[in-house]
N, C-alpha and C positions, 0 to 999 in steps of 0.2 A: 466227643464221647464215642467210644468204640466198645462194643460188647462182643466178647469171645466166649463161645460155649466150651466149658471145660469138661463137663460130664453131660453128654446128650440125653434127651428124653429116652426112657426105657422102651417106650412104645409110641405109636401114633394115636391120635384121638379116635380114629376109627380103624378097624382092621381091614385087610384085603378082602376077607369074606363078606364083611358088612358092606363095603363099597361095591363089590360085585353084585350082591343082592340088590342094592339100591339102584345100580345101573342096569340090572337085569341081564348081566353077562354070565353065561354058564359054560364058558370055555377058559382055558389057561393061556391062550395065545397072547393076550395083552396084559398079563399079570404084572410084568415089569413096568409097563406104561402106567397102569393104574396105581401101583405103589409110588411111582414118581409123582403122580397127580395128587395122591394123598399128602405127601410131604409138602408139595407146593400149596395145597389148600390149607394145611396147618399153618404154614408161614403167612399166608394171606390173612387168615383169621387173627393170628398173633399180631401182625402189623396193624390191622384195623382196630384192635382193641387195646394194643399196647401192653399185653400181658402174655405170659407163657402159659400154655395149656397143660402140658405134662411136665412134671418136676424135672429140673435140671440145675446144674451148677454153672454159673457164669462168672466172668471176670470183666468188670467195667473199668475202662481207663478214662480218666478225666484230666483236663489241663488245669482247671481251677476249682475251688470248693464251691463258691456261692453260685448256684444255678437255680433260681426260683425258690431258694430256701434260705432263710436266715440261719446263719451258723452251721452250714453243712452243704449237702448236695442232694438233689432229687435224683433218685435212681431211675434208670431207663426202662426197667422191666419189672413187673410184679406178677402176682402177689409174692412178696418176699417172706420166706419162712425162717431164714437164718442168715445172719452176716457171719461169714467164715473168717475173713481177715480184711483189714484196711492197711495198705502199704504205701509208704512214701518212697519214691524212687529217685536216685541221684544220677547225675550224668556219668559218673564213673562206674555205674552198674550196681552200686550198693543199694540196699533197701532197709527201711526201718518199719517194722510192724508195730502198729499202734495198739496199745493196751485196750481191750474191749470195755474196760470201765470208763474210758474217756468219751464214748459215743453211745447213742441209742438209736433204735429204729423207730421212726415216728410214722405210724400208719403202715399198712402192708398192701392194701388193695389198690387204692387210688393214689397214684403218685407217691410211692414210699420215699421217705427222706431219711438220710443219715444225719443226725443232729449232734453237735458237740456242745455240751453244757458250758464249758469254760473257754469257748472260742476255738476256731479251727486251727490246727497246727500249720506251720509254715511249710510250703512245698519246697522241694529240694532242686527242682528244675522247672522250666517254663512250660514245656509241652509233654503231656503224658506222664506227669509226675505223681499221679495218684492212681492206685489200683484198689478197687473194692471187689472182693470175691464174695458171692452170696448164692444161696439156694432160692429158687423161685419156681412158681407154677401153681395152678389151681389144684391139681391132684397128682397122685403118684401113678394112677392108672386111668385108662379111658372111661371105665365104668363109673368112676366117681366125678366125672366132669358134668357140668350143667348140660342137660339134654339139648338146649337151644344151641350151644356151641358145637356139639357133635353133629347136629342136623345142619348147621351152617357149613361145617366142613364137608359133609356129604353133598350139599347143594353146589358147593364150589367145585368139588370133584366132578359132579355130573355136568356142570357147565363147561369145564375144561375138556372133559371127555367128548361131549357132544359137539362143541364148536371147534376144537383143536387149534383155532387161530387165536382164541382169547380176545376177540375184538370187543365183546360186550362188557368186559370187566366183571365185577362181582354181581351176582344176581341180587335183585332188590329184596327178595325174600331172605337171602343170607344176611344182607345188611340189617334188615329188621330184627333178625334173630340175635345179631351181635350188638345191636344198639344199647341194650341195658348194661352191657359189660364194658363199653367204650368210654374213655374219659371225656371225649369230645364227640359231638354229633357226627355220625357217619353220613 
């Protein structure tokens, strides 16, 4: 499975101003660093909970259909708000777009699955023969995110900023804030 971001998130879960206030930084000398830390913190939260925070469009490439789901595929990122297209790719570069009436989205928050009622279509090549394009994310903007996830992001930013070496990993309080949103125990 490979996930490629087609349309990136419109914003980060916390702004530079919010992060600077949380860090008690009142100068602009480290703005670029803090913005980088915000992006890294978002990625850490998303990896820990297996979900996108801010809405984006992604393309997921699969080799086979059945992955923990009968008659379909478990998608790698959620919550899924819309399946844009399902494509079968051939070795010669051609592709076949599947009719949306053939599949449905089963669940959107925890392990969303693409399910085919009449059986999965045959793939046209062995590796990377399936592409699923979909929209996912908790919210369109940071203000609509759960407060716990925004605070977890800020705590990771603070930890990265203060330690700079990153030896301690995720702060335990950030883990606790993310735990209700994670499919498996953090």
